[in-house]
Every structure is written in structure tokens, then in C-alpha cells.
Backbone as CSV, one residue per row, in Angstrom:
resi,resn,N_x,N_y,N_z,CA_x,CA_y,CA_z,C_x,C_y,C_z
1,MET,8.170,99.586,58.111,7.505,100.853,58.027,7.888,101.750,59.204
2,ALA,8.051,101.139,60.394,8.407,101.931,61.570,9.793,102.530,61.428
3,SER,10.743,101.810,60.768,12.094,102.345,60.615,12.111,103.548,59.684
4,ARG,11.183,103.604,58.718,11.113,104.780,57.830,10.690,106.021,58.600
5,ARG,9.854,105.869,59.614,9.423,107.015,60.420,10.493,107.387,61.444
6,LEU,11.312,106.421,61.866,12.317,106.659,62.892,13.449,107.556,62.389
7,VAL,13.890,107.380,61.167,15.003,108.180,60.640,14.657,109.665,60.615
8,PRO,13.526,110.098,60.031,13.206,111.536,60.066,13.037,112.042,61.495
9,THR,12.523,111.209,62.384,12.352,111.618,63.778,13.717,111.846,64.430
10,LEU,14.662,110.927,64.198,16.006,111.103,64.744,16.677,112.349,64.195
11,ILE,16.541,112.573,62.900,17.137,113.776,62.296,16.519,115.026,62.905
12,ALA,15.217,115.026,63.081,14.546,116.186,63.675,15.004,116.413,65.108
13,LEU,15.124,115.319,65.890,15.580,115.457,67.274,17.014,115.974,67.350
14,LEU,17.882,115.461,66.520,19.273,115.932,66.516,19.356,117.379,66.093
15,SER,18.592,117.778,65.119,18.578,119.179,64.676,18.073,120.078,65.781
16,LEU,16.993,119.648,66.456,16.430,120.422,67.553,17.428,120.542,68.700
17,ALA,18.097,119.440,69.049,19.079,119.468,70.129,20.246,120.378,69.779
18,HIS,20.688,120.333,68.530,21.795,121.190,68.103,21.385,122.655,68.141
19,ALA,20.206,122.970,67.665,19.741,124.354,67.635,19.470,124.886,69.031
20,ALA,19.013,124.033,69.945,18.669,124.474,71.292,19.887,124.689,72.172
21,GLY,21.005,124.107,71.829,22.215,124.286,72.629,22.405,123.149,73.597
22,PRO,23.562,123.131,74.278,23.921,121.995,75.117,22.994,121.767,76.307
23,ARG,22.494,122.855,76.949,21.667,122.652,78.137,20.380,121.923,77.800
24,THR,19.734,122.393,76.785,18.485,121.762,76.385,18.746,120.344,75.903
25,ALA,19.831,120.150,75.186,20.152,118.817,74.689,20.372,117.859,75.851
26,LEU,21.053,118.319,76.908,21.261,117.463,78.067,19.957,117.201,78.789
27,ALA,19.115,118.221,78.919,17.828,118.051,79.578,16.956,117.082,78.791
28,ASP,16.955,117.210,77.465,16.168,116.301,76.641,16.690,114.875,76.768
29,ARG,17.998,114.752,76.891,18.589,113.423,76.933,18.287,112.724,78.258
30,THR,18.213,113.482,79.347,17.982,112.850,80.636,16.510,112.568,80.890
31,ALA,15.632,113.271,80.236,14.203,113.039,80.434,13.512,112.938,79.082
32,PRO,13.715,111.811,78.393,13.096,111.704,77.077,11.584,111.606,77.193
33,GLY,10.918,112.254,76.259,9.462,112.202,76.204,9.024,111.130,75.238
34,PRO,7.725,111.056,74.985,7.226,110.065,74.044,7.790,110.302,72.646
35,GLY,8.200,109.252,72.003,8.742,109.350,70.647,10.178,109.827,70.594
36,ALA,10.815,110.069,71.759,12.205,110.528,71.781,13.137,109.318,71.723
37,ALA,14.351,109.565,71.327,15.338,108.492,71.245,16.621,108.939,71.914
38,ARG,17.361,107.994,72.408,18.661,108.287,73.012,19.753,107.788,72.082
39,ILE,20.841,108.543,72.029,22.002,108.152,71.251,23.211,108.262,72.164
40,GLN,23.981,107.207,72.217,25.203,107.225,73.012,26.385,107.215,72.059
41,VAL,27.296,108.142,72.271,28.481,108.255,71.430,29.698,107.963,72.294
42,THR,30.578,107.092,71.813,31.835,106.812,72.509,32.993,107.032,71.548
43,ALA,34.132,107.306,72.114,35.342,107.497,71.309,36.487,106.754,71.971
44,THR,37.353,106.207,71.161,38.540,105.531,71.659,39.758,106.274,71.141
45,VAL,40.622,106.670,72.060,41.860,107.336,71.677,42.934,106.260,71.588
46,LEU,43.469,106.081,70.407,44.498,105.069,70.211,45.812,105.515,70.830
47,PRO,46.560,104.582,71.431,47.854,104.961,72.005,48.837,105.338,70.897
48,ARG,49.628,106.349,71.164,50.647,106.749,70.205,51.849,107.283,70.960
49,ALA,52.975,107.271,70.297,54.213,107.794,70.868,55.043,108.353,69.727
50,SER,55.729,109.446,70.019,56.617,110.033,69.013,57.899,110.486,69.704
51,ILE,58.943,110.529,68.922,60.246,110.943,69.447,60.809,112.026,68.541
52,THR,61.413,113.000,69.171,62.164,114.022,68.456,63.614,113.896,68.910
53,VAL,64.495,113.665,67.967,65.922,113.588,68.288,66.469,115.009,68.166
54,LEU,66.799,115.591,69.302,67.288,116.964,69.345,68.774,117.052,69.015
55,HIS,69.502,115.981,69.326,70.936,115.913,69.015,71.322,114.453,68.913
56,GLN,72.156,114.146,67.946,72.673,112.786,67.812,74.071,112.851,67.220
57,GLU,75.039,112.247,67.911,76.382,112.137,67.349,76.299,111.375,66.031
58,MET,77.117,111.731,65.104,77.106,111.081,63.796,78.100,109.920,63.717
59,TYR,79.153,109.987,64.546,80.223,108.992,64.461,80.617,108.507,65.850
60,LEU,81.148,107.297,65.896,81.732,106.744,67.104,83.222,106.594,66.842
61,ASN,84.027,107.311,67.616,85.482,107.242,67.472,86.028,106.223,68.463
62,VAL,86.735,105.233,67.938,87.334,104.183,68.756,88.843,104.320,68.633
63,THR,89.487,104.583,69.782,90.943,104.764,69.787,91.638,103.450,70.157
64,THR,92.949,103.432,70.002,93.754,102.276,70.410,93.582,102.024,71.904
65,GLU,93.530,103.106,72.692,93.331,102.977,74.140,91.968,102.358,74.456
66,ASP,90.922,102.770,73.699,89.581,102.190,73.896,89.610,100.682,73.648
67,VAL,90.293,100.271,72.579,90.363,98.846,72.238,91.082,98.079,73.342
68,SER,92.185,98.599,73.844,92.910,97.886,74.900,92.134,97.890,76.219
69,ARG,91.356,98.932,76.483,90.520,99.004,77.693,89.288,98.109,77.553
70,GLY,88.806,97.932,76.324,87.654,97.068,76.085,86.329,97.789,75.930
71,TYR,86.324,99.094,76.022,85.079,99.841,75.854,85.379,101.271,75.433
72,VAL,84.355,101.925,74.923,84.437,103.344,74.591,83.197,104.029,75.148
73,ASP,83.420,105.144,75.846,82.310,105.926,76.391,81.943,107.044,75.430
74,ALA,80.642,107.292,75.321,80.123,108.391,74.508,79.084,109.135,75.346
75,PRO,79.567,110.015,76.253,78.629,110.737,77.105,77.860,111.781,76.297
76,ALA,76.628,112.002,76.675,75.772,113.026,76.053,75.749,112.920,74.526
77,ALA,75.692,111.711,74.015,75.721,111.506,72.565,74.354,111.706,71.916
78,SER,73.279,111.562,72.688,71.926,111.746,72.155,71.122,112.616,73.106
79,ARG,70.293,113.463,72.542,69.298,114.226,73.302,67.957,113.988,72.621
80,ILE,66.982,113.500,73.388,65.696,113.155,72.806,64.555,113.788,73.585
81,GLU,63.400,113.859,72.933,62.161,114.267,73.592,61.078,113.305,73.141
82,VAL,60.389,112.697,74.120,59.350,111.711,73.837,58.011,112.281,74.265
83,ARG,57.026,112.106,73.394,55.637,112.443,73.709,54.812,111.182,73.486
84,GLU,53.946,110.870,74.453,53.114,109.675,74.329,51.846,109.859,75.139
85,ASN,50.829,109.086,74.791,49.554,109.205,75.486,49.062,107.878,76.053
86,SER,49.900,106.872,76.078,49.467,105.538,76.498,49.570,105.397,78.015
87,PRO,48.470,105.070,78.690,48.547,104.872,80.144,49.469,103.718,80.526
88,ARG,49.732,102.821,79.589,50.636,101.696,79.849,52.099,102.062,79.617
89,GLY,52.376,103.237,79.068,53.746,103.664,78.829,54.190,103.408,77.398
90,TYR,55.485,103.282,77.229,56.038,103.123,75.884,57.333,102.336,75.941
91,LEU,57.779,101.909,74.776,59.076,101.247,74.654,60.048,102.212,74.008
92,LEU,61.204,102.358,74.591,62.309,103.073,73.975,63.110,102.000,73.242
93,VAL,63.174,102.101,71.914,63.727,101.036,71.079,65.066,101.480,70.492
94,PHE,66.087,100.653,70.676,67.408,100.897,70.101,67.662,99.821,69.055
95,ALA,68.089,100.240,67.882,68.346,99.281,66.806,69.727,99.528,66.217
96,GLU,70.426,98.443,65.902,71.731,98.541,65.252,71.520,99.135,63.858
97,CYS,72.448,99.963,63.449,72.318,100.538,62.101,73.686,100.646,61.437
98,GLY,74.021,99.637,60.689,75.173,99.678,59.802,76.546,99.654,60.419
99,VAL,76.729,98.955,61.514,78.052,98.875,62.150,78.710,97.560,61.753
100,PRO,80.021,97.590,61.535,80.705,96.324,61.241,80.458,95.321,62.370
101,GLU,80.160,94.105,62.013,79.752,93.052,62.954,80.647,92.916,64.182
102,PRO,81.951,92.873,64.082,82.737,92.557,65.276,83.024,93.748,66.198
103,LEU,82.431,94.902,65.976,82.800,96.086,66.760,82.257,96.058,68.192
104,VAL,80.962,95.861,68.368,80.325,96.024,69.674,79.818,94.688,70.199
105,ALA,80.102,94.419,71.484,79.604,93.201,72.134,78.295,93.481,72.872
106,ARG,78.203,94.631,73.536,76.976,95.063,74.212,77.067,96.560,74.474
107,VAL,75.921,97.142,74.835,75.845,98.591,75.030,75.114,98.883,76.331
108,SER,75.666,99.803,77.111,74.976,100.339,78.286,74.521,101.740,77.917
109,VAL,73.238,102.013,78.145,72.670,103.328,77.851,72.327,103.980,79.180
110,ARG,72.845,105.177,79.381,72.575,105.919,80.615,71.683,107.100,80.282
111,GLY,70.673,107.286,81.111,69.748,108.401,80.941,68.384,107.999,81.453
112,LEU,67.472,108.945,81.509,66.121,108.705,82.015,66.145,108.129,83.430
113,GLY,67.176,108.484,84.194,67.263,108.062,85.584,67.651,106.615,85.796
114,THR,68.159,105.953,84.770,68.512,104.544,84.909,69.611,104.178,83.924
115,GLU,70.186,102.994,84.100,71.142,102.467,83.136,70.524,101.222,82.520
116,MET,70.541,101.151,81.192,69.888,100.066,80.473,70.930,99.294,79.688
117,GLU,70.879,97.964,79.742,71.791,97.109,78.979,71.065,96.582,77.753
118,ILE,71.693,96.717,76.603,71.125,96.156,75.382,72.211,95.381,74.645
119,GLY,71.807,94.481,73.791,72.754,93.673,73.029,73.306,94.438,71.846
120,PRO,74.234,93.849,71.134,74.864,94.538,70.007,73.893,94.805,68.861
121,GLY,72.850,93.988,68.722,71.862,94.201,67.658,70.771,95.164,68.052
122,GLY,70.766,95.608,69.294,69.742,96.536,69.772,68.937,95.931,70.894
123,GLY,67.870,96.595,71.242,67.007,96.146,72.322,65.983,97.210,72.625
124,PHE,65.185,96.967,73.643,64.165,97.941,74.016,64.081,98.035,75.527
125,VAL,63.588,99.171,75.978,63.446,99.420,77.402,62.040,99.956,77.646
126,PRO,61.227,99.256,78.464,59.898,99.783,78.777,60.014,101.008,79.678
127,ARG,59.186,101.995,79.401,59.178,103.234,80.182,57.744,103.520,80.630
128,PRO,57.558,104.097,81.815,56.202,104.380,82.292,55.597,105.596,81.585
129,HIS,54.290,105.672,81.634,53.575,106.824,81.085,53.970,108.079,81.855
130,ALA,54.083,109.171,81.155,54.382,110.459,81.781,53.516,111.522,81.129
131,ARG,52.983,112.408,81.935,52.214,113.515,81.373,53.179,114.534,80.801
132,GLY,52.896,114.967,79.611,53.753,115.947,78.962,54.987,115.298,78.367
133,PRO,55.773,116.098,77.668,56.973,115.542,77.023,58.045,115.155,78.041
134,VAL,58.800,114.124,77.694,59.924,113.664,78.516,61.192,113.931,77.715
135,SER,62.083,114.734,78.272,63.367,115.023,77.620,64.463,114.261,78.339
136,ALA,65.430,113.796,77.577,66.526,113.042,78.180,67.791,113.219,77.371
137,GLU,68.899,113.208,78.091,70.213,113.166,77.464,70.745,111.757,77.695
138,LEU,71.124,111.089,76.627,71.576,109.707,76.727,73.073,109.612,76.495
139,GLY,73.730,108.841,77.356,75.142,108.536,77.201,75.285,107.027,77.003
140,TYR,76.356,106.625,76.365,76.521,105.222,76.005,77.900,104.724,76.406
141,ARG,77.969,103.461,76.792,79.237,102.756,76.933,79.146,101.548,76.017
142,PHE,79.975,101.551,74.996,80.024,100.449,74.042,81.119,99.490,74.485
143,SER,80.727,98.309,74.917,81.708,97.270,75.235,82.147,96.670,73.908
144,LEU,83.440,96.739,73.648,83.960,96.328,72.343,84.199,94.828,72.284
145,SER,84.017,94.286,71.112,84.290,92.858,70.919,85.804,92.657,70.848
146,ARG,86.246,91.425,70.921,87.679,91.115,70.863,88.284,91.491,69.513
147,ASP,87.461,91.509,68.463,87.958,91.806,67.113,87.872,93.280,66.749
148,ALA,87.472,94.135,67.710,87.311,95.561,67.406,88.648,96.193,67.018
149,ARG,88.585,97.136,66.098,89.769,97.861,65.625,89.548,99.348,65.813
150,PRO,90.615,100.098,66.068,90.471,101.554,66.164,89.952,102.115,64.838
151,GLY,89.232,103.223,64.942,88.731,103.867,63.737,87.539,104.751,64.048
152,THR,87.049,105.409,63.008,85.852,106.233,63.115,84.746,105.509,62.362
153,TYR,83.648,105.221,63.081,82.544,104.435,62.538,81.268,105.272,62.526
154,PRO,80.353,104.978,61.597,79.039,105.639,61.666,78.386,105.293,63.006
155,TRP,77.563,106.210,63.520,76.915,105.971,64.811,76.180,104.634,64.750
156,PRO,76.405,103.737,65.718,75.922,102.361,65.602,74.481,102.095,65.997
157,LEU,73.777,103.058,66.602,72.403,102.802,67.072,71.440,103.884,66.603
158,SER,70.215,103.458,66.325,69.124,104.425,66.141,68.187,104.265,67.325
159,VAL,67.426,105.298,67.619,66.485,105.247,68.737,65.103,105.644,68.224
160,SER,64.089,104.901,68.683,62.709,105.188,68.318,61.822,104.816,69.506
161,VAL,60.520,105.068,69.384,59.576,104.726,70.460,58.368,104.004,69.887
162,ARG,57.741,103.211,70.746,56.494,102.519,70.398,55.591,102.572,71.620
163,PRO,54.322,102.895,71.439,53.408,102.897,72.584,53.089,101.474,73.031
164,LEU,52.783,101.309,74.307,52.344,99.998,74.815,50.826,99.954,74.854
């Protein structure tokens, strides 16, 4: 029976607090009178991260000289912008996408103030939280496998982000 009386009382108090404005609502909340109730509201902001690829090379050109040298450089091949809200930071994720198996042995990614080594199938790099968007130009050095052949190949990596 008491719970039936409590619901209309809560509705009346919330309506009164809303109509009276924030000052009165705060005053009522800090000094409840007889028959008053307190309500605590909390919210959790889930971590999220997004990436905008501003520029991405479409192809990787491997010359005879690159094969004999053992690597091919692709400076300024990607331009990205990352937005995230996680205090723990985010992962910058590189994934192989449709490259013939024997082409790449490993990849060095330059940008974001550091050089990152990833394997031929991809990899990830943890990054710290930053306020506001983070823009970066990424360059790559593809260390070629012994079986690599000269040619024009589809771009071998995709880039994405995940919040921590």
C-alpha cells in the first residue's frame, strides 16, 4: 500500500522540481523535507573511436630495384584523422587486405611521432588518449619477401581504430 502512495508522490516531486527550475530543485535535493525523496542519476559514457581516412594510396608499385634492395618505401601513403574519447587511449589497427602471400615479410609504419613494426598479416599499435582529433600522415617501408616479384599490387593494408 505504501508503494502505491510513493509513485504519485515521486511524480509530483519531479514535476514540482522541473517547474521550479534548477535552483529550487537543487535546494530541495539538499534539504529534503518530510515525505520527500532523493533520486540519484548516473551516466556512463562508453569508449569509442573513429577514423577518417583523408588519403590512401590505392596501389603499391614494386620495381626490379625494390626487389633487389629488399624493400619498397611508400612515404605519405596514408593521411588519417582519429577521434576518440577513451581515457585509456586506442589501438591503431593495420590489417592485410588481399595481397599475394609471398610479397611482404614485414612492414614499418612511420607517423604519429614514432616508427611501428608490424607483421605481414597486420598488427596493432596502442596510442594514448588525446583531446580533440589527431591527424597523421603515415609512411610505410615494406620489407619484401624472397619470393617478391616486381609489379603493381592493390594497397596491402587497411587501417582502423578500436578504443581501449
